[in-house]
Backbone as CSV, one residue per row, in Angstrom:
resi,resn,N_x,N_y,N_z,CA_x,CA_y,CA_z,C_x,C_y,C_z
1,MET,17.773,36.521,7.102,17.057,37.577,6.416,15.936,36.937,5.596
2,LYS,14.736,37.418,5.811,13.608,36.943,5.019,13.701,37.553,3.614
3,PRO,13.318,36.780,2.599,13.332,37.329,1.241,12.413,38.549,1.140
4,PHE,12.797,39.481,0.301,11.929,40.623,0.030,12.064,41.036,-1.422
5,GLU,10.987,41.589,-1.928,10.923,42.004,-3.322,10.934,43.515,-3.422
6,VAL,11.501,43.990,-4.523,11.511,45.415,-4.818,10.998,45.581,-6.240
7,LYS,10.007,46.433,-6.399,9.451,46.737,-7.724,10.212,47.937,-8.284
8,LEU,10.751,47.764,-9.477,11.525,48.815,-10.121,10.770,49.320,-11.349
9,VAL,11.040,50.541,-11.718,10.393,51.154,-12.878,11.213,50.780,-14.119
10,LEU,10.641,49.915,-14.931,11.370,49.370,-16.084,11.943,50.430,-17.028
11,PRO,11.173,51.452,-17.438,11.748,52.428,-18.369,12.955,53.184,-17.799
12,VAL,13.044,53.260,-16.495,14.184,53.924,-15.862,15.358,52.958,-15.719
13,VAL,15.066,51.743,-15.294,16.122,50.794,-14.947,16.747,50.111,-16.152
14,VAL,15.968,49.764,-17.156,16.503,49.008,-18.300,17.696,49.706,-18.971
15,PRO,17.652,51.016,-19.232,18.848,51.653,-19.818,20.067,51.593,-18.891
16,LEU,19.840,51.604,-17.590,20.946,51.515,-16.643,21.549,50.110,-16.652
17,LEU,20.719,49.117,-16.883,21.203,47.738,-16.942,22.156,47.531,-18.112
18,GLU,21.956,48.293,-19.184,22.893,48.223,-20.307,24.291,48.613,-19.848
19,VAL,24.377,49.630,-19.026,25.664,50.074,-18.484,26.253,48.994,-17.584
20,VAL,25.432,48.432,-16.709,25.892,47.382,-15.794,26.426,46.197,-16.592
21,LYS,25.677,45.757,-17.596,26.091,44.600,-18.397,27.397,44.874,-19.132
22,GLU,27.533,46.071,-19.673,28.769,46.428,-20.391,29.976,46.371,-19.451
23,LEU,29.826,46.931,-18.269,30.932,46.938,-17.326,31.205,45.548,-16.770
24,ALA,30.162,44.740,-16.603,30.333,43.375,-16.095,31.187,42.547,-17.046
25,VAL,31.048,42.774,-18.344,31.867,42.057,-19.327,33.348,42.369,-19.088
26,GLY,33.670,43.633,-18.919,35.053,44.024,-18.661,35.570,43.526,-17.322
27,LEU,34.678,43.424,-16.346,35.080,42.976,-15.011,35.304,41.464,-14.945
28,LYS,34.912,40.737,-15.963,35.150,39.289,-15.977,36.642,38.975,-16.014
29,HIS,37.432,39.895,-16.555,38.852,39.634,-16.749,39.763,40.565,-15.958
30,SER,39.180,41.485,-15.185,40.019,42.388,-14.392,39.320,42.720,-13.078
31,HIS,40.097,42.933,-12.070,39.564,43.258,-10.751,38.994,44.671,-10.723
32,ALA,37.930,44.858,-9.966,37.351,46.191,-9.802,38.333,47.099,-9.077
33,ALA,39.047,46.540,-8.126,40.101,47.260,-7.402,41.348,46.383,-7.471
34,THR,42.482,47.003,-7.668,43.721,46.250,-7.800,44.147,45.700,-6.438
35,PRO,44.124,44.372,-6.303,44.535,43.784,-5.026,46.054,43.832,-4.883
36,GLU,46.497,44.186,-3.708,47.936,44.288,-3.429,48.273,43.389,-2.244
37,LEU,49.324,42.648,-2.372,49.854,41.850,-1.269,51.372,41.977,-1.302
38,PRO,51.880,43.136,-0.894,53.332,43.334,-0.966,54.070,42.346,-0.071
39,GLY,55.203,41.906,-0.567,56.054,41.031,0.223,55.587,39.589,0.288
40,THR,54.624,39.206,-0.539,54.169,37.820,-0.512,54.736,37.056,-1.696
41,ASP,54.684,35.777,-1.592,55.134,34.888,-2.640,54.327,35.134,-3.921
42,VAL,54.997,35.175,-5.049,54.348,35.465,-6.332,53.271,34.428,-6.639
43,ILE,53.554,33.161,-6.397,52.580,32.101,-6.686,51.348,32.277,-5.797
44,PHE,51.558,32.539,-4.510,50.434,32.756,-3.596,49.619,33.962,-4.036
45,ARG,50.307,35.049,-4.374,49.624,36.276,-4.788,48.786,36.026,-6.050
46,ASP,49.337,35.298,-7.018,48.596,35.010,-8.247,47.381,34.130,-7.972
47,LEU,47.537,33.140,-7.107,46.403,32.285,-6.734,45.319,33.108,-6.041
48,TRP,45.742,33.965,-5.132,44.801,34.799,-4.384,44.052,35.733,-5.330
49,LYS,44.779,36.355,-6.253,44.133,37.245,-7.223,43.152,36.466,-8.100
50,GLY,43.520,35.262,-8.480,42.629,34.429,-9.274,41.347,34.096,-8.522
51,GLU,41.475,33.761,-7.239,40.296,33.474,-6.418,39.411,34.713,-6.276
52,LEU,40.034,35.870,-6.107,39.261,37.107,-6.019,38.473,37.359,-7.299
53,LEU,39.106,37.124,-8.427,38.432,37.338,-9.709,37.284,36.340,-9.901
54,LEU,37.485,35.090,-9.496,36.402,34.104,-9.574,35.222,34.530,-8.697
55,GLY,35.519,35.006,-7.497,34.460,35.478,-6.602,33.736,36.678,-7.174
56,GLN,34.491,37.607,-7.734,33.886,38.793,-8.357,32.960,38.375,-9.497
57,ASN,33.377,37.394,-10.298,32.548,36.925,-11.413,31.269,36.254,-10.906
58,GLU,31.368,35.496,-9.821,30.173,34.883,-9.229,29.210,35.968,-8.740
59,ASP,29.761,36.990,-8.101,28.931,38.099,-7.611,28.214,38.791,-8.772
60,LEU,28.957,39.072,-9.837,28.375,39.754,-11.001,27.310,38.902,-11.686
61,THR,27.548,37.603,-11.764,26.551,36.702,-12.347,25.268,36.748,-11.535
62,THR,25.394,36.737,-10.217,24.220,36.796,-9.343,23.459,38.100,-9.552
63,LEU,24.183,39.203,-9.662,23.536,40.497,-9.908,22.790,40.487,-11.240
64,LEU,23.441,40.040,-12.286,22.822,40.049,-13.610,21.622,39.106,-13.689
65,GLU,21.665,38.016,-12.935,20.538,37.076,-12.929,19.271,37.688,-12.340
66,LEU,19.415,38.730,-11.524,18.233,39.422,-10.993,17.386,39.995,-12.121
67,PHE,18.052,40.392,-13.191,17.403,41.137,-14.265,17.162,40.230,-15.476
68,ASP,16.519,39.105,-15.215,16.238,38.124,-16.251,14.941,38.461,-16.989
69,ASP,14.466,37.529,-17.802,13.240,37.744,-18.582,12.037,38.003,-17.683
70,GLU,11.989,37.318,-16.547,10.877,37.526,-15.605,10.889,38.970,-15.090
71,PHE,12.077,39.476,-14.798,12.187,40.867,-14.362,11.661,41.802,-15.444
72,LEU,12.025,41.537,-16.692,11.606,42.410,-17.789,10.093,42.410,-17.991
73,LYS,9.416,41.378,-17.497,7.951,41.335,-17.561,7.312,42.030,-16.361
74,GLU,7.859,41.789,-15.178,7.237,42.223,-13.931,7.892,43.453,-13.306
75,GLY,9.193,43.628,-13.547,9.907,44.734,-12.920,10.226,44.506,-11.459
76,VAL,10.236,43.236,-11.030,10.445,42.904,-9.616,11.731,42.110,-9.457
77,VAL,12.542,42.500,-8.467,13.724,41.730,-8.094,13.529,41.229,-6.670
78,THR,14.079,40.050,-6.401,13.948,39.445,-5.075,15.323,39.275,-4.458
79,PHE,15.437,39.723,-3.221,16.674,39.584,-2.464,16.418,38.598,-1.325
80,ASP,17.414,37.752,-1.064,17.302,36.807,0.043,18.686,36.585,0.639
81,GLU,18.767,35.707,1.624,20.049,35.522,2.296,21.084,34.856,1.381
82,ASP,20.641,34.175,0.341,21.583,33.538,-0.577,22.236,34.527,-1.544
83,ASN,21.526,35.608,-1.892,22.079,36.505,-2.909,22.460,37.889,-2.377
84,ALA,22.042,38.225,-1.184,22.206,39.600,-0.688,23.659,40.074,-0.673
85,GLU,24.542,39.330,-0.039,25.934,39.775,0.060,26.626,39.776,-1.296
86,LEU,26.308,38.794,-2.112,26.904,38.742,-3.449,26.495,39.963,-4.269
87,ILE,25.238,40.346,-4.151,24.744,41.502,-4.897,25.375,42.788,-4.374
88,ILE,25.532,42.893,-3.063,26.198,44.077,-2.503,27.614,44.193,-3.066
89,ARG,28.342,43.085,-3.085,29.717,43.109,-3.607,29.742,43.413,-5.103
90,ALA,28.816,42.830,-5.864,28.771,43.088,-7.307,28.466,44.554,-7.584
91,CYS,27.533,45.115,-6.834,27.226,46.547,-6.993,28.462,47.387,-6.704
92,SER,29.213,47.003,-5.681,30.448,47.739,-5.360,31.443,47.657,-6.499
93,ALA,31.601,46.479,-7.081,32.549,46.320,-8.187,32.162,47.201,-9.365
94,VAL,30.882,47.187,-9.719,30.430,48.002,-10.851,30.558,49.483,-10.520
95,ARG,30.218,49.872,-9.293,30.337,51.286,-8.906,31.791,51.744,-8.952
96,LEU,32.714,50.899,-8.525,34.133,51.256,-8.612,34.552,51.469,-10.064
97,ARG,34.089,50.599,-10.935,34.437,50.717,-12.355,33.793,51.954,-12.969
98,LEU,32.551,52.243,-12.590,31.893,53.468,-13.067,32.690,54.688,-12.638
99,ARG,33.093,54.707,-11.391,33.861,55.836,-10.842,35.167,56.007,-11.611
100,GLU,35.845,54.905,-11.825,37.138,54.935,-12.511,37.001,55.358,-13.971
101,ARG,35.979,54.858,-14.642,35.863,55.055,-16.075,35.113,56.321,-16.477
102,TYR,34.051,56.665,-15.756,33.161,57.741,-16.205,32.984,58.898,-15.229
103,LEU,33.242,58.655,-13.957,32.805,59.626,-12.959,33.922,60.324,-12.198
104,GLN,35.149,60.174,-12.616,36.261,60.833,-11.933,36.097,62.346,-11.895
105,VAL,35.484,62.911,-12.940,35.315,64.361,-13.024,34.407,64.905,-11.918
106,LEU,33.593,64.039,-11.327,32.636,64.507,-10.315,33.241,64.593,-8.917
107,GLY,34.219,63.792,-8.616,34.815,63.794,-7.290,34.016,62.931,-6.317
108,ASP,34.695,62.463,-5.293,34.083,61.546,-4.329,32.925,62.161,-3.559
109,GLU,33.060,63.404,-3.146,32.001,64.035,-2.355,30.692,64.131,-3.152
110,ALA,30.792,64.537,-4.395,29.591,64.641,-5.230,28.961,63.268,-5.446
111,LEU,29.795,62.257,-5.613,29.267,60.909,-5.808,28.539,60.410,-4.563
112,GLU,29.071,60.689,-3.416,28.465,60.189,-2.186,27.244,61.002,-1.751
113,THR,27.222,62.274,-2.030,26.070,63.088,-1.637,24.995,63.111,-2.710
114,GLY,25.401,62.821,-3.949,24.448,62.869,-5.058,24.164,64.286,-5.523
115,GLU,24.889,65.258,-4.987,24.682,66.657,-5.351,25.459,66.971,-6.629
116,VAL,24.785,66.725,-7.731,25.389,66.912,-9.047,24.373,67.614,-9.928
117,GLU,24.834,68.567,-10.711,23.958,69.235,-11.667,23.895,68.391,-12.932
118,LEU,22.851,67.595,-13.021,22.719,66.657,-14.141,22.734,67.347,-15.493
119,ALA,22.149,68.532,-15.573,22.065,69.243,-16.849,23.448,69.603,-17.403
120,LYS,24.446,69.695,-16.529,25.786,70.066,-16.971,26.632,68.862,-17.393
121,LEU,26.094,67.648,-17.223,26.846,66.452,-17.563,26.578,66.026,-19.000
122,THR,27.568,65.375,-19.587,27.336,64.773,-20.900,26.353,63.616,-20.713
123,GLU,25.752,63.175,-21.783,24.785,62.074,-21.685,25.426,60.821,-21.092
124,ALA,26.641,60.483,-21.536,27.314,59.279,-21.032,27.604,59.394,-19.541
125,THR,28.058,60.569,-19.096,28.352,60.767,-17.679,27.069,60.758,-16.862
126,ARG,26.016,61.352,-17.386,24.722,61.379,-16.690,24.189,59.946,-16.512
127,LYS,24.272,59.147,-17.566,23.797,57.767,-17.491,24.640,56.954,-16.502
128,ALA,25.942,57.158,-16.532,26.829,56.467,-15.589,26.519,56.883,-14.151
129,PHE,26.268,58.161,-13.942,25.945,58.651,-12.603,24.618,58.073,-12.110
130,MET,23.628,58.022,-12.968,22.333,57.453,-12.589,22.482,55.968,-12.264
131,CYS,23.313,55.276,-12.996,23.585,53.870,-12.724,24.277,53.724,-11.368
132,TYR,25.213,54.603,-11.101,25.931,54.617,-9.825,24.940,54.785,-8.665
133,LEU,24.018,55.715,-8.804,23.004,55.947,-7.760,22.053,54.758,-7.628
134,PHE,21.656,54.190,-8.744,20.779,53.020,-8.731,21.417,51.871,-7.949
135,LEU,22.672,51.563,-8.249,23.363,50.473,-7.559,23.560,50.789,-6.082
136,ALA,23.845,52.044,-5.765,23.973,52.449,-4.361,22.653,52.248,-3.619
137,THR,21.553,52.544,-4.280,20.238,52.376,-3.671,19.940,50.906,-3.422
138,LEU,20.273,50.038,-4.390,20.097,48.602,-4.174,20.903,48.134,-2.970
139,GLN,22.154,48.576,-2.894,22.996,48.202,-1.762,22.373,48.657,-0.445
140,GLU,21.921,49.888,-0.412,21.350,50.445,0.817,20.095,49.684,1.245
141,LEU,19.237,49.327,0.299,18.036,48.553,0.625,18.397,47.215,1.256
142,ILE,19.366,46.543,0.674,19.779,45.238,1.203,20.396,45.393,2.587
143,ILE,21.265,46.360,2.745,21.919,46.577,4.039,20.895,46.923,5.109
144,GLN,19.941,47.771,4.779,18.894,48.117,5.750,18.112,46.883,6.161
145,ARG,17.818,46.002,5.219,17.072,44.783,5.549,17.925,43.864,6.425
146,ILE,19.208,43.710,6.076,20.103,42.862,6.865,20.199,43.391,8.295
147,GLU,20.329,44.712,8.434,20.453,45.321,9.760,19.120,45.408,10.495
148,GLY,18.035,45.107,9.794,16.726,45.151,10.435,16.122,46.529,10.532
149,THR,16.693,47.504,9.803,16.132,48.857,9.859,15.090,49.083,8.780
150,LEU,14.975,48.147,7.850,13.938,48.224,6.805,12.893,47.181,7.158
151,LEU,11.693,47.646,7.429,10.633,46.720,7.823,10.179,45.894,6.635
152,PRO,9.797,44.641,6.898,9.235,43.841,5.805,8.010,44.527,5.234
153,PRO,7.725,44.335,3.937,6.597,45.009,3.293,5.262,44.805,4.015
154,ASP,5.059,43.651,4.651,3.787,43.385,5.316,3.651,44.122,6.651
155,LEU,4.709,44.789,7.119,4.646,45.515,8.393,4.612,47.025,8.226
156,HIS,4.513,47.516,7.016,4.473,48.964,6.775,3.120,49.516,7.065
């Protein structure tokens, strides 16, 4: 996958990054989804869970590094073959936590279709939902590029 850049609107994205950063702190010590390995050795299961948590933390670090000081000046993030999958996984972890913590009231169908009456949501739920959509959009852009359905910017 060739690297590609995405220009984001800072006044829209920066408040959403606050939500991502807050949830990333909590995800450093707990899995986004509870891993289950029934019938396995306790030591093996604990090692496996530990490795999953280390991987999740690496993914989240990669995601947060996209939004560094340079991003805050330019509003541009760059995706490449080194960070694409990690960012997709980190977005999934944060989206799972958003769903669990703030968005259960909306239901899965509303979350996936985006058909939500924003005016009826509390401010916290609205911000969480917008963050959920933002991360889903990042994932979709990366997946489209990986699959070759998103043309490089120079071919548009």
